[in-house]
RORO-49366 format. One record per residue (C-alpha): residue in one letter; residue number from 0; x, y, z. Coordinates in steps of 0.1 Angstrom, whole numbers, always signed. Example, Ala and Ser with C-alpha at 12.3 -4.5 7.8 and 13.67 -1.06 7.14 Angstrom:
BEGIN
(A, 0, (+123, -45, +78))
(S, 1, (+137, -11, +71))
***
This chain:
BEGIN
(M, 0, (-78, -487, -118))
(N, 1, (-95, -515, -144))
(I, 2, (-75, -530, -172))
(A, 3, (-90, -546, -205))
(L, 4, (-75, -580, -210))
(L, 5, (-80, -593, -247))
(Y, 6, (-75, -625, -248))
(C, 7, (-67, -636, -283))
(A, 8, (-59, -682, -284))
(P, 9, (-85, -709, -290))
(P, 10, (-89, -731, -258))
(V, 11, (-70, -759, -271))
(Y, 12, (-43, -743, -294))
(N, 13, (-29, -712, -265))
(R, 14, (+7, -728, -266))
(G, 15, (+9, -721, -231))
(L, 16, (-8, -690, -235))
(N, 17, (-37, -692, -204))
(R, 18, (-9, -698, -179))
(V, 19, (+14, -671, -185))
(A, 20, (-15, -647, -191))
(K, 21, (-31, -661, -152))
(R, 22, (+5, -654, -140))
(A, 23, (+3, -618, -153))
(I, 24, (-32, -612, -137))
(D, 25, (-21, -625, -106))
(V, 26, (+8, -601, -104))
(L, 27, (-11, -567, -114))
(V, 28, (-43, -580, -92))
(E, 29, (-15, -581, -63))
(L, 30, (-4, -545, -72))
(G, 31, (-43, -535, -73))
(L, 32, (-55, -533, -101))
(T, 33, (-89, -546, -115))
(I, 34, (-87, -570, -142))
(K, 35, (-119, -572, -166))
(E, 36, (-112, -603, -192))
(I, 37, (-122, -602, -226))
(D, 38, (-120, -635, -252))
(L, 39, (-118, -626, -284))
(Y, 40, (-123, -660, -296))
(S, 41, (-154, -670, -280))
(A, 42, (-166, -636, -291))
(N, 43, (-168, -647, -322))
(L, 44, (-165, -612, -344))
(P, 45, (-181, -608, -377))
(Y, 46, (-156, -604, -406))
(Y, 47, (-155, -562, -405))
(D, 48, (-178, -545, -439))
(G, 49, (-181, -511, -429))
(A, 50, (-210, -517, -410))
(E, 51, (-213, -510, -374))
(H, 52, (-219, -541, -348))
(E, 53, (-235, -550, -316))
(E, 54, (-207, -573, -307))
(A, 55, (-172, -553, -318))
(G, 56, (-199, -522, -297))
(R, 57, (-193, -539, -263))
(I, 58, (-159, -552, -268))
(I, 59, (-149, -511, -279))
(G, 60, (-174, -498, -250))
(E, 61, (-152, -521, -227))
(L, 62, (-119, -508, -242))
(R, 63, (-132, -470, -242))
(N, 64, (-136, -469, -203))
(A, 65, (-105, -491, -191))
(S, 66, (-72, -471, -184))
(G, 67, (-51, -496, -205))
(V, 68, (-55, -524, -222))
(I, 69, (-39, -556, -228))
(I, 70, (-34, -576, -252))
(A, 71, (-25, -614, -249))
(A, 72, (-20, -637, -285))
(A, 73, (-10, -669, -291))
(T, 74, (+5, -671, -328))
(V, 75, (+19, -693, -347))
(L, 76, (+33, -672, -380))
(P, 77, (+47, -638, -376))
(S, 78, (+16, -621, -381))
(V, 79, (-15, -602, -360))
(P, 80, (-38, -627, -354))
(A, 81, (-69, -628, -376))
(M, 82, (-93, -622, -344))
(V, 83, (-71, -594, -337))
(Q, 84, (-70, -578, -370))
(T, 85, (-107, -582, -367))
(L, 86, (-111, -559, -340))
(F, 87, (-92, -532, -351))
(E, 88, (-107, -531, -384))
(H, 89, (-140, -523, -363))
(L, 90, (-119, -498, -339))
(T, 91, (-119, -476, -379))
(L, 92, (-154, -466, -375))
(S, 93, (-152, -432, -371))
(K, 94, (-178, -435, -340))
(Y, 95, (-150, -455, -320))
(A, 96, (-117, -431, -332))
(D, 97, (-112, -420, -297))
(T, 98, (-112, -455, -280))
(M, 99, (-72, -463, -276))
(I, 100, (-59, -427, -275))
(N, 101, (-32, -423, -252))
(K, 102, (-37, -457, -236))
(N, 103, (-5, -476, -221))
(C, 104, (-8, -514, -237))
(M, 105, (+8, -542, -227))
(L, 106, (+13, -567, -254))
(L, 107, (+21, -602, -245))
(V, 108, (+27, -628, -273))
(V, 109, (+32, -667, -270))
(S, 110, (+43, -686, -304))
(E, 111, (+52, -714, -318))
(A, 112, (+87, -711, -337))
(G, 113, (+102, -678, -332))
(G, 114, (+73, -654, -346))
(E, 115, (+69, -635, -314))
(R, 116, (+94, -609, -328))
(A, 117, (+78, -601, -356))
(C, 118, (+44, -603, -340))
(L, 119, (+46, -582, -315))
(D, 120, (+66, -555, -344))
(N, 121, (+27, -557, -362))
(L, 122, (+6, -556, -329))
(A, 123, (+29, -523, -322))
(G, 124, (+20, -506, -356))
(L, 125, (-16, -513, -352))
(L, 126, (-16, -495, -312))
(Q, 127, (+3, -469, -328))
(S, 128, (-19, -465, -358))
(F, 129, (-44, -462, -330))
(K, 130, (-24, -433, -313))
(A, 131, (-21, -458, -286))
(F, 132, (+13, -470, -271))
(D, 133, (+28, -499, -271))
(S, 134, (+48, -493, -233))
(V, 135, (+60, -529, -224))
(R, 136, (+61, -562, -249))
(I, 137, (+65, -593, -240))
(G, 138, (+74, -621, -260))
(L, 139, (+81, -658, -254))
(Q, 140, (+85, -690, -276))
(A, 141, (+58, -719, -263))
(S, 142, (+89, -740, -254))
(D, 143, (+100, -714, -225))
(V, 144, (+69, -705, -211))
(D, 145, (+76, -734, -186))
(Q, 146, (+104, -715, -179))
(I, 147, (+83, -685, -164))
(D, 148, (+73, -711, -134))
(E, 149, (+106, -730, -127))
(N, 150, (+137, -708, -132))
(E, 151, (+129, -675, -104))
(E, 152, (+156, -653, -121))
(I, 153, (+135, -655, -155))
(R, 154, (+104, -653, -131))
(D, 155, (+117, -623, -118))
(V, 156, (+126, -604, -157))
(F, 157, (+86, -611, -157))
(E, 158, (+74, -595, -128))
(R, 159, (+94, -567, -134))
(Q, 160, (+81, -562, -167))
(L, 161, (+49, -561, -151))
(E, 162, (+55, -541, -122))
(D, 163, (+67, -512, -151))
(Y, 164, (+35, -521, -168))
(F, 165, (+18, -508, -133))
(R, 166, (+33, -479, -129))
(M, 167, (+32, -462, -167))
(V, 168, (-5, -468, -163))
(R, 169, (-5, -452, -128))
(Q, 170, (+10, -426, -138))
(S, 171, (-6, -422, -174))
(R, 172, (+28, -421, -191))
(R, 173, (+30, -403, -222))
(F, 174, (+52, -412, -253))
(F, 175, (+60, -396, -288))
(I, 176, (+47, -419, -312))
(P, 177, (+69, -423, -345))
(S, 178, (+53, -418, -383))
(D, 179, (+55, -440, -408))
(H, 180, (+48, -414, -433))
(P, 181, (+68, -386, -432))
(K, 182, (+58, -352, -449))
(H, 183, (+88, -357, -477))
(M, 184, (+74, -384, -486))
(I, 185, (+38, -378, -489))
(E, 186, (+46, -355, -513))
(A, 187, (+69, -377, -532))
(Q, 188, (+36, -399, -538))
(T, 189, (+23, -371, -558))
(P, 190, (+50, -353, -580))
(I, 191, (+47, -320, -592))
(I, 192, (+50, -318, -630))
(S, 193, (+72, -286, -640))
(E, 194, (+57, -268, -671))
(K, 195, (+87, -272, -689))
(E, 196, (+82, -312, -681))
(R, 197, (+48, -309, -694))
(E, 198, (+63, -293, -724))
(A, 199, (+85, -318, -733))
(L, 200, (+58, -344, -726))
(T, 201, (+38, -327, -752))
(N, 202, (+66, -325, -777))
(I, 203, (+68, -363, -773))
(E, 204, (+35, -373, -778))
(K, 205, (+36, -351, -808))
(K, 206, (+62, -371, -820))
(R, 207, (+49, -405, -809))
(K, 208, (+79, -416, -813))
(Q, 209, (+73, -437, -777))
(P, 210, (+40, -443, -761))
(L, 211, (+29, -425, -729))
(S, 212, (+32, -462, -708))
(V, 213, (+66, -464, -715))
(I, 214, (+73, -419, -708))
(A, 215, (+53, -423, -679))
(K, 216, (+78, -447, -667))
(K, 217, (+105, -435, -674))
(L, 218, (+95, -405, -654))
(N, 219, (+84, -429, -624))
(L, 220, (+50, -415, -623))
(D, 221, (+39, -450, -616))
(H, 222, (+66, -461, -593))
(I, 223, (+57, -479, -561))
(D, 224, (+86, -494, -539))
(E, 225, (+97, -517, -518))
(N, 226, (+76, -508, -486))
(Q, 227, (+42, -501, -511))
(S, 228, (+47, -531, -528))
(K, 229, (+47, -550, -493))
(H, 230, (+22, -533, -477))
(I, 231, (-3, -540, -510))
(N, 232, (+8, -584, -506))
(E, 233, (-3, -583, -467))
(I, 234, (-35, -567, -473))
(S, 235, (-45, -588, -505))
(S, 236, (-33, -622, -486))
(F, 237, (-52, -609, -455))
(F, 238, (-86, -609, -475))
(T, 239, (-81, -643, -497))
(K, 240, (-69, -659, -462))
(K, 241, (-99, -684, -454))
(M, 242, (-106, -702, -423))
(T, 243, (-97, -737, -431))
(E, 244, (-97, -756, -397))
(H, 245, (-122, -748, -366))
(Y, 246, (-113, -757, -333))
(Q, 247, (-138, -773, -310))
(T, 248, (-133, -762, -272))
(D, 249, (-124, -787, -250))
(S, 250, (-143, -785, -217))
(T, 251, (-117, -801, -198))
(S, 252, (-92, -775, -207))
(P, 253, (-80, -752, -179))
(V, 254, (-97, -720, -197))
(Y, 255, (-101, -689, -173))
(V, 256, (-108, -664, -197))
(K, 257, (-150, -652, -200))
(S, 258, (-171, -649, -225))
(L, 259, (-187, -611, -237))
(A, 260, (-217, -635, -234))
(R, 261, (-216, -634, -193))
(E, 262, (-204, -602, -172))
(P, 263, (-169, -599, -175))
(H, 264, (-146, -612, -149))
(I, 265, (-135, -587, -121))
(H, 266, (-107, -596, -97))
(I, 267, (-109, -594, -60))
(A, 268, (-86, -565, -48))
(A, 269, (-56, -583, -27))
(N, 270, (-51, -589, +9))
(C, 271, (-34, -567, +32))
(K, 272, (-2, -581, +34))
(Q, 273, (-3, -581, -6))
(L, 274, (-13, -546, -2))
(S, 275, (+16, -535, +24))
(K, 276, (+37, -552, -1))
(S, 277, (+26, -529, -31))
(L, 278, (+25, -499, -11))
(T, 279, (+61, -492, -26))
(H, 280, (+47, -483, -61))
(Y, 281, (+27, -459, -45))
(F, 282, (+63, -442, -27))
(Q, 283, (+65, -404, -43))
(P, 284, (+105, -400, -38))
(Q, 285, (+104, -361, -50))
(L, 286, (+90, -362, -9))
(A, 287, (+113, -381, +7))
(Q, 288, (+152, -367, -6))
(G, 289, (+168, -367, +23))
(L, 290, (+157, -390, +48))
(S, 291, (+169, -422, +60))
(A, 292, (+144, -444, +81))
(V, 293, (+132, -484, +87))
(L, 294, (+98, -483, +92))
(Q, 295, (+85, -516, +111))
(L, 296, (+52, -525, +105))
(Q, 297, (+34, -553, +129))
(V, 298, (-5, -565, +119))
(S, 299, (-23, -588, +139))
(G, 300, (-57, -597, +135))
(T, 301, (-76, -615, +109))
(E, 302, (-37, -615, +94))
(N, 303, (-9, -621, +115))
(F, 304, (+26, -607, +98))
(S, 305, (+56, -583, +102))
(G, 306, (+74, -563, +80))
(Y, 307, (+95, -530, +72))
(Y, 308, (+100, -503, +48))
(T, 309, (+135, -490, +43))
(I, 310, (+138, -453, +31))
(N, 311, (+173, -445, +17))
(N, 312, (+165, -407, -5))
(T, 313, (+144, -415, -31))
(E, 314, (+144, -453, -27))
(C, 315, (+122, -475, -9))
(A, 316, (+116, -512, -3))
(F, 317, (+92, -536, +20))
(I, 318, (+109, -569, +34))
(D, 319, (+98, -593, +52))
(G, 320, (+106, -602, +90))
(T, 321, (+117, -580, +117))
(A, 322, (+142, -552, +113))
(Q, 323, (+168, -548, +141))
(N, 324, (+170, -514, +151))
(P, 325, (+136, -498, +135))
(D, 326, (+130, -460, +138))
(I, 327, (+93, -461, +144))
(T, 328, (+71, -493, +146))
(I, 329, (+36, -493, +139))
(L, 330, (+12, -517, +154))
(S, 331, (-24, -523, +138))
(D, 332, (-52, -547, +132))
(A, 333, (-53, -560, +102))
(T, 334, (-84, -540, +90))
(V, 335, (-73, -508, +107))
(W, 336, (-38, -510, +88))
(Q, 337, (-61, -520, +54))
(D, 338, (-82, -490, +56))
(V, 339, (-51, -469, +55))
(L, 340, (-38, -483, +25))
(T, 341, (-70, -479, +9))
(G, 342, (-69, -442, +16))
(K, 343, (-103, -446, +40))
(C, 344, (-85, -434, +69))
(S, 345, (-49, -415, +77))
(A, 346, (-18, -431, +94))
(Q, 347, (-19, -401, +116))
(K, 348, (-58, -396, +122))
(A, 349, (-54, -439, +130))
(F, 350, (-31, -428, +155))
(M, 351, (-45, -399, +171))
(I, 352, (-85, -417, +174))
(G, 353, (-65, -444, +192))
(R, 354, (-70, -472, +162))
(L, 355, (-35, -484, +162))
(K, 356, (-5, -479, +184))
(V, 357, (+36, -460, +178))
(K, 358, (+68, -472, +192))
(G, 359, (+97, -447, +182))
(N, 360, (+99, -418, +163))
(Y, 361, (+62, -401, +159))
(V, 362, (+73, -375, +136))
(L, 363, (+77, -403, +108))
(L, 364, (+41, -411, +116))
(T, 365, (+30, -375, +97))
(K, 366, (+55, -382, +69))
(F, 367, (+40, -414, +62))
(D, 368, (+9, -401, +50))
(H, 369, (+28, -374, +27))
(I, 370, (+55, -396, +10))
(F, 371, (+28, -428, +1))
(K, 372, (+2, -412, -20))
(V, 373, (-30, -434, -15))
(S, 374, (-68, -425, -21))
(G, 375, (-97, -441, -11))
***
């Protein structure tokens, strides 16, 4: 599965977003996903003018082909960064209408001074308007970025959110999308005047006691509520805003994202030990009800490590090291075990043709292929 990551920040003013996004990429690649990084800043999309543009088309093509989307953005004000807003405006062309439908998206926002919550809410609203899901939201202030590296508890929370996103993408999770415009509100915007009201208006106009503008105001015909007024102001502010500052790229900055002028950067799949740890994400609890077992793994060859899986009814975990009394021990070369983990060969078949050895309860080997769903 490939994920498109939209990186939305200038190289020299990313407020630590590059470090947070890099850690997120490392975790998701370890889980077995492929990440394609798109640098929206370098893409330099033109402002939307209702026409189709080649640069926008290339990026939207990547989004269309991706199983999920990550929007990683640095923000100063509690609003959506302009480069993200511009991309989504290009998405309003009818030919791109189905690009984001039912895609699971992760929002990763780093703010300068506490605007991450509002930015996350605004990004979520954009996604919902294109029928996509804001599956996971992560918001940090720039001053807290170091905590992910230094504080184990915070790092664990961060990585668990990434694991949640991995599961949602893999399962093609679906959510209800709330509507901002219920039917009764839409109808209220176009009031129907009854025959009695129409007659009263006619009589008033004939008597000319009041101008029609006053009558319309009294009847609430020109009413704009607070939310409508807010939306109008936001749209007006966006179109009147001008770029007053241009950032120069610092060649010494540790920028890891790629411009669309080159091929998208594709991360290589994880090694055998990483895949072994990630196997728990392919555990199918509904097929393991009532099962309690410990599966010891001994891998040698190009990689040398030990670990064991504990299965307790509908829960599964991988632990480094050696179990005291495993129910079954699997001894395998790293290359052979990696073939099993990637679905090139089943564990039972590898045992039958002598490519791996087993000690203990052989029946558990047949259940292994059943309760762990891996595919080539």
